[in-house]
GUTORTI-193756 format. One record per residue: residue in three letters; x, y negated, z of N, C-alpha, C in turn. Coordinates in steps of 0.2 Angstrom, whole numbers, plus 5000, padded with zeros to 4 digits. Last residue first. Layout:
BEGIN
ALAXYZXYZXYZ;...
! end
This chain:
BEGIN
UNK502255734820502855754823503255804818;UNK501355594820501555644815502255674818;UNK500155534831500855534829500955604825;UNK498655454826498955514828499755524826;UNK497755324830498355334826498655404830;UNK496055294827496555334831497155334827;UNK494955154829495455194824495855224829;UNK493255114829493855134833494255174829;UNK492054994826492555044824493055054829;UNK490954894821490954944826491355004825;UNK491354734818491454794816491454844822;UNK491154604823490554634820490754704816;UNK492354584829492154544823491654584819;UNK493454724833492854674835492654644828;UNK494154884837494054824833493354784835;UNK495354964845494654944846494554874842;UNK496455094843496355024841495555014841;UNK497455204851496755184849496655114848;UNK498655324849498555254850497855244848;UNK499455464856498955434852498855364854;UNK500255524866500555474861500055454856;UNK499755594876499955634870500255584865;UNK499255504885499855534887500155574881;UNK498555374874498455424879499155454880;UNK498055194873498355254871498355304876;UNK497455034866497655084872497955144869;UNK496754874862497254934861497454974867;UNK495654764855495854804860496354854858;UNK495654704842495554664848495854704854;UNK495954694826496154744832496154704839;UNK494954664814495154634820495354684825;UNK495054754801494854684802495154644808;UNK495554884801495254854795495254774795;UNK497154924807496454904808496254874802;UNK498554934806498154994806497454984806;UNK499854864800499154844800498754904800;UNK501354864810500954884805500254854805;UNK503054864816502454834816502054864810;UNK504454884827504054904822503454864822;UNK505254824837505454894834505054914829;UNK505654674844505254714840505554774837;UNK506054654861506354664854505854704850;UNK505754654874505454614870505654614863;UNK506354754882506754684882506354634877;UNK505654864880505454824886505954764887;UNK505154854862505454884868505354844874;UNK503554844853504154814856504454854861;UNK502554834839502854874844503554844847;UNK501054754834501854754834502054794840;UNK499754754822500054784829500754784829;UNK498754634815499354674815499454704822;UNK497854534803497854574809498454624809;UNK498254444814498554434808498154474802;UNK497954434828497454424823497654414816;UNK498654584836498554514835498054504829;UNK499254694849498754674844498654604843;UNK500654764855500254704855499854694849;UNK501454884865501054874858500554814859;UNK502954944871502354894872502054874865;UNK503655094876503555044871502955004873;UNK503855194886504255134886504155084881;UNK503055304885503655314882504055244882;UNK501755264889502155304894502855314892;UNK501455094884501455164883501855204888;UNK500454964886501054984888501055064888;UNK499554854876499554914879500354934880;UNK498654704874499254734876499254804879;UNK497754604862497754654867498454684868;UNK498054474855497454494858497454544864;UNK498954334849498954404852498354414856;UNK499154244837498554244842498554314845;UNK500354314830499854264828499254284832;UNK502054344836501354364836500954304833;UNK503354304840503254354834502554374833;UNK504054304857503654274851503654324845;UNK503954304874504154344868503754314862;UNK504754224888504154234884504454274877;UNK505154244906505354234899504654234895;UNK504654224919505354254918505554234911;UNK503854134932503954144925504654174924;UNK502954214945503554174943503754184936;UNK501954294950501754234946502354194944;UNK502254404957502154344961501954284957;UNK502754494948502054504951501854444956;UNK503454394935503554444940502854444943;UNK503054374918503054354925503254404929;UNK503054324901503254374906503354344913;UNK501854294888502354274893502454324898;UNK501854304871501654344877502154314882;UNK501054184859501654214863501354264868;UNK500254084854500554134849501154164853;UNK499454004860500153984860500554034856;UNK498254064861498254004856498953984856;UNK498554184870498354184863498454124858;UNK499654254878499454184878499254164871;UNK499554394887499554374880499254294880;UNK500654434899500054394898500054374891;UNK501354554910501354524903500654494902;UNK502454574924501754564921501754524914;UNK503554694930503454634926502754634923;UNK503754824935503354774939503254704936;UNK504154924928504654894932504354834936;UNK503154964920503255004926503754974930;UNK502154814916502654864915502854904921;UNK500454774914501054774919501454834917;UNK499454654905499654724907500254714911;UNK498154564896498554574902498754644903;UNK497554454884497654514886498154514892;UNK497354294887496854344884497054414887;UNK497454134890497754194893497254254891;UNK497554014880497054064881497354124884;UNK498553924885497953894881497353944882;UNK499553904899499253944894498753894890;UNK501253894907500553864905500253914900;UNK502453954908501953964914501253934912;UNK503253834898503353894902502853904908;UNK502053734889502653754892502653814895;UNK500753704885501153744880501853764883;UNK499253704894499853674892500253724887;UNK498153724908498253704901498953674900;UNK498653854920498453784918498553774911;UNK499553944932499453934925499253864924;UNK498954044946499454004943499253994935;UNK498454094962498254074955498854034952;UNK498254224975498654174971498354154964;UNK497254304982497954294984498254224981;UNK495554354986496054314982496754294986;UNK495154514988495254454991495754414987;UNK494854644983494554584980494654524983;UNK495554744988494854744990494554674988;UNK496854734984496454784981495654784983;UNK496954554981497154614984496654674982;UNK497354464966496854484972497154544975;UNK497754324956497954384959497554394965;UNK497454254940497254254947497554324950;UNK497954134928497954204930497854204938;UNK497054014917497454044923497454114924;UNK496153924911496853944908497253974914;UNK494353944909494953924913495653944909;UNK493553994900493353934903493953904907;UNK494454094895494054054891493853994894;UNK495354174905495554144899495154104894;UNK496054234917495454194917495454144911;UNK496654394919496754334914496054294914;UNK496954454935496454434930496654384926;UNK497554594944497754534941497254514935;UNK497554664960497154654954497354584951;UNK498554784969498354714968498054714961;UNK498954914970498254904971498054834969;UNK500254944967500054934975499354924976;UNK500254944954500355014957500155004965;UNK499054834948499654854949499654914953;UNK497854814935497954834942498654864943;UNK497054684925497554744926497654754933;UNK495954614913496154634920496654694920;UNK495254474904495554544904495754554912;UNK494454354904494554394898494754464899;UNK493154244911493854284911493854334905;UNK492354124913492354164907493054204907;UNK492954074927492554044921492754074915;UNK492854124944493154134937492654084933;UNK494354064952494054124949493254114949;UNK494653894946494653944951494254004948;UNK494653804936495253814939495253854945;UNK492853794938493453764935494053774939;UNK491753934940492253884943492753864939;UNK490053984940490753984937491153924939;UNK488954044948489353994950490053994947;UNK488154154945487854084945488254034947;UNK489054264945488754244939488354174939;UNK490454264954489754254955489454224948;UNK491754384959491454324956490754324956;UNK491754554960492154494961491854444957;UNK491254704967491054644963491454584965;UNK491454884968491754814970491454764965;UNK490754994964491154994970491354924972;UNK489455074957489755014958490155014964;UNK489655224948489455194954489855134955;UNK490055294936489655234936489355204942;UNK491055384936490355414934489855354934;UNK492155324939492155344933491455374931;UNK491555184949491855254949491755274941;UNK491955014945491455064945491955134946;UNK492054834947492354904948491854954949;UNK491954684939491654734942492054804942;UNK492154514938492554574937492254624942;UNK491354374930491454424935491954484933;UNK490554294922491154264926491254314932;UNK489754324912489454324919489954304924;UNK490454324901489954274901489654274908;UNK491454434904491654374902491054314903;UNK491754554914491154524911491254454910;UNK492954674915492854604915492254584911;UNK493054814925492854784919492754714920;UNK493854964931493854884932493654854925;UNK493655114937493555074931493455004932;UNK494655234944494255174946494255134939;UNK495555344943494955334939494455284941;UNK496755344949496255384952495555364949;UNK497455254940497655324940497155374944;UNK496255144934496755154938496955234938;UNK495755064919495655124923496255134927;UNK495054914912495654944915495455004919;UNK494454794900494354854904495054884906;UNK493454654894494154684896494054744900;UNK492054624891492654604887493254644888;UNK490354624891490954664893491554654888;UNK489254524896489754524890490354554892;UNK488454564906488154514901488554524895;UNK487954714915488454674912488154624906;UNK487054804920487454764925487854714922;UNK486354894912485954844915486354794920;UNK487555024915486955004911486554954915;UNK488755074919488655004920487954984917;UNK489055204906489055174913488955104913;UNK488655344896488755274897488755254904;UNK489455494889488955454893489155384893;UNK490055554877489955594884489455554888;UNK490355584860490055544865489855584872;UNK491955634854491255644855490955604861;UNK493255614852492855564850492055574850;UNK494055704858493955724851493455664848;UNK494155674871494755664867494655674860;UNK492555584873493055634875493655634870;UNK491955424878492055474873492555524875;UNK490855314885491355364886491355414881;UNK490455144886490355204883490955244883;UNK489755004894490355054894490155124891;UNK488554934893489154904892489854944891;UNK487154984883487554994889488254964888;UNK487154814880486954864885486854924881;UNK488554724873487854734874487754794879;UNK489954724869489554664871488854674871;UNK490854864877490554834871490154774874;UNK492254964880491754924882491454884876;UNK492655134881492555084877492055034880;UNK493655264887493155214889493155154885;UNK494055424883494155354881493555314883;UNK494855544892494255514890494355444888;UNK495955604899496055594892495355564889;UNK495855614912495655674909495755664901;UNK496055484917496555544919496455604915;UNK495555374904495555404911496055464911;UNK496055234894495955304895495955324902;UNK495155094886495655124891495555194891;UNK494654954876494655024878495255044883;UNK493554824870494254844872494154924874;UNK492454794861492854744863493554774865;UNK491154814849491654844853492154784855;UNK489554744848490254734846490754764851;UNK488354884850488554804848489254804846;UNK487155004850487854984848487954914847;UNK486155114858486255044856486955024855;UNK485755274853486155234858486255164855;UNK485155354844484755314849485155274853;UNK486155424838485855364834485355324838;UNK487555454848486955464846486655404842;UNK489255444840488755434846488055444843;UNK490955464838490355464835489855464841;UNK492655394833492155414838491455424834;UNK493455354822493655414827493055434831;UNK493355334804493155314811493355374816;UNK495055364805494555314806493955334801;UNK496655394809495955434809495455374810;UNK498155394801497655354803496955394803;UNK499655464808499055474803498555434806;UNK501255384810500555404813500055414807;UNK502955394813502455394808501755414812;UNK504355314820503755364822503155344817;UNK505355234818505455294815504755344816;UNK504355084818505055114818505055174815;UNK502855144817503155094821503855124822;UNK501755164802502355184806502555124811;UNK500355254795500755194797501355214801;UNK499355324782499855334787500155264788;UNK497855404776498255344777498755354783;UNK497155504764497355494771497855444771;UNK495855434753496555464754496755454761;UNK494155464754494655414755495355454756;UNK493255544740493555544747494155494747;UNK491855484732492555504731492955494738;
! end
């Protein structure tokens, strides 16, 4: 029996649920999907916790290629810059790697043989790159810090530490940057998103989440936060909730979107699933 078409909404905007979105060759090894991001051509880059670590799909969900083969232990977070450099967090190898969109290794940060407590890195979770090229890493599993680096990987600053107060973290997980330069960090075990300036100064925090996982900033000014309820919540740039829904089956770990307004949910917890939310106009 065919499954009825499903719809969800964020405020007044309704979306058609397309699941599963992507397809791949039967010969391709597939593990647990973790996160995703979109390049300048509209391709979806998904990282997974096995080899090959990064799988590329076109805008229709058709498999294109894989990159990073043989270089990643546990691919967890991913970010693509406007010039299509691909930054990937390798959680269990304590590294952040940067590739060209075709898979050439451009930059390596961290040492898999030397995890560091309170320093970069010990099981990092996610990465974001500012418009000036500075790199921000949520070092969230072994450490509870955010690190700032120059565009060539030189360390600049670290802040955070264990705690529940302003500027402290339990598990800094998802990370993203607003167009106005504010840095958003999903403080997962404290059930909040903390807001900083790019120098690490605490500004405020946003509540209303249960263990927030991924953060996506859309081109239309909305912020989408996935959590473990499981739910995705949409907020405006003041942190006010404008809508929420349950678009994923189990665990919406990663979330991203494209310039056409489509939103992609990357599920984990043993679910090899990508859900596309198509805006209904």
